[in-house]
N, C-alpha and C positions, 0 to 999 in steps of 0.2 A: 260562362271561362274558358278562355282560350284554354287549346291543348298545350301543355307546355313543349313538347317535341317540335315546335313551332316557332321555339325561339332557341332551338339550338345553333351553336355558331358553327358556319360555316368552313370547313379546311382550306386553306388557298394551297393549292399545288405548286411544289417549289420543284425544278428540275429534275431532284431524285425521284424513279422510278417507282413509285409508290400511292396509294390510296389507304386513306383509314378506313377502319371498320364499318362495314354499310352499315350497320345500328347505330351508327354516328346520323343517318339521315331524318333530315327536317319531316313534318307531317306532309309535306308533298313528296315526299323522296327525293328531294334536293341534298346531295351530299357531299359536295364541293365544288370548287369553282376554281379555272386557272390553265397553267399546265401547256400542251401541246396535241395534237394527233399523230404522233407519231406510229409506224407501225406496231411496235416495243407496247407503247404504253396504250393504244387500243386492245389489243390479244389480252394485255394482263388486265384490263376493264372487263371485256366480255366476259373473264375468266372467272371473274370477280364477282357478276353478278349486274353489272356496270353497264351504264350507256350515254352517251354525250349527246343533248338533244338542246339548243338555243340558237338566237337568232343572228342575222347576220349583223346586228349591231350592237352584241355583246358578247362579255367574254364567255371564253367554253364552262359550260354547265355540265358537269357529272350528276345520273341520276338511280338509285335501285329504289322503288317503289314499293310499298309494302299498301295493299295486295297487287301482285302478280299476275296478269295475264297470259296465260300458254296455252297449248293447243295440241293435246297427243294425237300424235296421228294417226292413232288409228279409232280416236274418235271424230274424224272427220264428218263433219251432215253431208250427203248429197243431195237435194231437193230430186224428186219426181224427174223437175223438166230438164236442170243441169245431170242429170243420170243421163239422156236424153244426148244433150249435147256433148254430153263426155263419151255417149257412142258414136256419134256420128262424124264427120268427117273435118265439120267448122275449122276446128281450128288442129294447129299442129305446133308441138314446146320442143325447144331445142335450150343448150345450156352454156353462156360464158360466149357465145356466139358475138354477141357485141352490149359488153357488159356498161360501159360509157354513155351508150345512148337509151339505157334503160333505167340508171340515174339521171339523166337528163331529164326524162320525160316524166320520172317520181317527182323530180325539184318544178315540175310546170302543174301538175295538178294541184285546183285547188281544195283546199280543207276545210271543213265547216270548223268556223270557231278559231281559225288561224289567219295571221296577216301577214304574208310574202311564204316564205319558204324557211325551213330548218336546212335543206339543203342548200348550205351553200356552197360557193368558191370553195374554201376550204376544207368542209367536209368531203364533196365530190371528190378532190385531190387526194386526201386521205382516205378514200375507199376505195380509190383507184388504186393507191398504193400496196392497199391489201390485197386487191384481188390481182395483183404482178406475184404475191407472196403465195397464191392459191389457196388463201382463208376467205376471202371472199369471192360467192358467185352471182353470178344472176341467171333468173331461168326469164326466156322467154317468146311470147307466144305470138304467132302469126295465122293471120288469116287470108290466105293466098299466099302472095307472098309480101305482104304489109304488116308491118310491127303493129300492134293491134294491143298488148299488154307486157304482164311480167312483175317479178317483183325479186328485191337482192336482197341477201342478207351475209352475216358470218358464219360461217361452218367451223365447229368445234371440235366434231368426232365421232359425237353421240346426242350433240343439242344442236339445232339449225336457230340464229338468231335474227330474226325476220326485223328487215329495217323498212322495207316500203316497199309500194306494191301500186301500180297506175292501171288503168282501163281507158282505151280508147272506142274501145263497142259492149254493149254488155255481154256479161260473162267471161269476159275477157280473166280478168284479176282471180274471178272463184278458179277458174281452169288452172290457171297457174297455182295456185295454192294444193288445190286439190291433187294436181298431178305430183305435188312437194310432197306433200302428207304422205300420199302412197308412196315414193321413191323412199322415203327415208322411214314410213313402216320395213315395207320391205328388207330395211338395211339393222333393223331393229334399234334406230333414234329414242332417245327416251321422249323428247319435245321439242315445237317449237315454241322459242320465247317472243310473245307478241307483244311484252314490254306492258301498255295498256290498254285499260277497257276501251272497245268500241262495237257499237250495234255489228256493225259490220261483221265483228270475227266472232261474237257471238252468236250469231245467227249461223255459222259455218263450223261452230261446235268448239271454239274457244271456251276458260275460264277463267276467274279468280282464284290463286292459290294466297296462300300468305306468302311473303318473303323468304321467311326461314325456311315452310315446306319448299320453295323452290331452288334457296342455296343449297340445302340439303341434298337435292336431286343433282343440283352441278358441282357441288363438293365431290359426289360418290363418281358419278361420270368422268371428270378431272383425275381421279386417283388410277 
């Protein structure tokens, strides 16, 4: 028997700055369709535990999956080999020095099981606009004078919503995530939102929690 949540009707977003209750999402986590990617709507979405994810030829799709993949900064896993990398001078980290280049590289990286990229020109422009408001940030990894990795995401103050990362050489994206987690831990951030499960994230200490638990933590943080 199919789970009844799979057949829940989707909410079609109008011009009103509003999202339906996340409990209305279907079994896959899809909550609503349509709307726009204005900074105001995106900020409302992230503060509500919702994020956009869609292909280039699709309408805008809004998601709030259950379970939710998160990384608690204190729980970041650093392997023995990565500890050597972290202690060496192989990489250096910068922040917000080339946001647009980071997002362009993230869009180019092939993803297992995905055709094309979800970081469409529309999405890129939306996050560039958020970057200009000071809420979207990039972390860049350099080897000598070459950009070799990085990540970007949305900073809500005590939660960092990771969007995507890339690596052009071994361990570069791991270096970026570990450095991010260490920085956020020092600032008492509650968690890094990783959205959905991947083996790579799990190997670095990320874990799945229930949507309700994620939203409770997000709501407490937002008060």
